[in-house]
C-alpha positions as CSV (number, residue, x, y, z in Angstrom):
1,X,-2.5,6.8,1.8
2,X,-5.6,8.3,2.6
3,X,-7.8,5.3,3.0
4,X,-8.1,1.6,3.4
5,X,-9.8,0.0,0.4
6,X,-11.3,-3.5,0.4
7,X,-8.3,-4.6,-1.5
8,X,-5.8,-3.1,0.0
9,X,-7.3,-4.9,3.7
10,X,-7.6,-8.3,1.8
11,X,-3.4,-8.3,0.6
12,X,-2.9,-6.8,4.5
13,X,-4.8,-10.4,5.4
14,X,-2.7,-12.6,3.1
15,X,0.1,-11.3,4.6
16,X,1.5,-9.8,1.2
17,X,1.6,-5.7,2.4
18,X,2.3,-4.8,6.0
19,X,1.2,-1.7,8.4
20,X,4.0,0.7,8.7
21,X,3.9,1.4,12.2
22,X,6.4,3.8,11.9
23,X,4.1,6.1,10.4
24,X,2.6,9.2,12.3
25,X,0.8,11.6,9.6
26,X,-2.6,11.3,8.5
27,X,-4.1,8.5,6.3
28,X,-2.2,5.3,6.8
29,X,1.0,3.6,5.2
30,X,1.5,0.4,4.0
31,X,4.9,-1.4,3.6
32,X,5.6,-4.4,1.0
33,X,7.8,-6.7,2.0
34,X,11.1,-7.6,-0.7
35,X,9.4,-10.9,-1.3
36,X,6.9,-9.0,-2.9
37,X,8.8,-6.2,-5.5
38,X,6.3,-6.5,-8.5
39,X,3.2,-5.9,-6.4
40,X,5.2,-2.8,-5.3
41,X,5.2,-1.8,-8.9
42,X,2.2,-2.6,-9.4
43,X,0.4,-0.4,-7.1
44,X,2.6,2.4,-7.9
45,X,2.0,2.5,-11.3
46,X,-2.3,1.7,-10.4
47,X,-2.3,5.1,-8.4
48,X,-0.1,7.1,-10.4
49,X,-2.8,6.5,-12.7
50,X,-6.0,7.1,-10.8
51,X,-4.4,10.5,-10.2
52,X,-3.8,9.2,-6.2
53,X,-1.1,10.4,-4.3
54,X,1.8,7.8,-3.8
55,X,5.3,8.1,-1.8
Protein backbone atom coordinates (compact mmCIF):
# COMPACT_ATOMS: atom_id res chain seq x y z
CA UNK A 1 0.00 0.00 0.00
CA UNK A 2 1.25 3.45 -0.80
CA UNK A 3 -0.17 5.44 2.08
CA UNK A 4 -1.88 4.90 5.38
CA UNK A 5 -5.46 6.17 5.40
CA UNK A 6 -7.50 7.13 8.43
CA UNK A 7 -9.50 3.94 7.90
CA UNK A 8 -6.37 1.80 7.98
CA UNK A 9 -5.08 3.57 11.09
CA UNK A 10 -8.37 2.96 12.90
CA UNK A 11 -8.24 -0.76 12.06
CA UNK A 12 -4.67 -0.94 13.36
CA UNK A 13 -5.72 0.76 16.59
CA UNK A 14 -8.60 -1.73 16.97
CA UNK A 15 -6.22 -4.63 16.45
CA UNK A 16 -8.07 -5.89 13.38
CA UNK A 17 -4.96 -5.48 11.22
CA UNK A 18 -1.28 -5.18 12.08
CA UNK A 19 1.76 -3.63 10.45
CA UNK A 20 3.86 -6.20 8.60
CA UNK A 21 7.25 -5.92 10.36
CA UNK A 22 9.05 -7.96 7.68
CA UNK A 23 8.17 -5.65 4.76
CA UNK A 24 11.07 -3.43 3.66
CA UNK A 25 9.78 -1.94 0.38
CA UNK A 26 8.26 1.42 -0.47
CA UNK A 27 5.08 2.40 1.31
CA UNK A 28 3.90 -0.01 3.97
CA UNK A 29 2.38 -3.44 4.31
CA UNK A 30 -0.29 -4.76 6.63
CA UNK A 31 -1.27 -8.21 7.77
CA UNK A 32 -4.79 -9.32 8.48
CA UNK A 33 -5.02 -11.94 11.22
CA UNK A 34 -6.68 -15.28 10.41
CA UNK A 35 -9.52 -14.26 12.70
CA UNK A 36 -10.65 -11.65 10.13
CA UNK A 37 -10.78 -13.36 6.69
CA UNK A 38 -13.80 -11.37 5.52
CA UNK A 39 -11.99 -8.11 6.23
CA UNK A 40 -9.22 -9.19 3.85
CA UNK A 41 -11.73 -9.95 1.10
CA UNK A 42 -13.55 -6.63 1.60
CA UNK A 43 -10.36 -4.56 1.38
CA UNK A 44 -9.14 -6.44 -1.65
CA UNK A 45 -12.39 -5.67 -3.48
CA UNK A 46 -12.33 -2.03 -2.38
CA UNK A 47 -8.82 -1.39 -3.66
CA UNK A 48 -9.52 -3.18 -6.92
CA UNK A 49 -12.62 -1.01 -7.49
CA UNK A 50 -10.62 2.13 -6.78
CA UNK A 51 -7.89 1.07 -9.19
CA UNK A 52 -5.27 0.78 -6.46
CA UNK A 53 -2.47 -1.71 -6.23
CA UNK A 54 -3.14 -4.64 -3.97
CA UNK A 55 -0.74 -7.52 -3.52
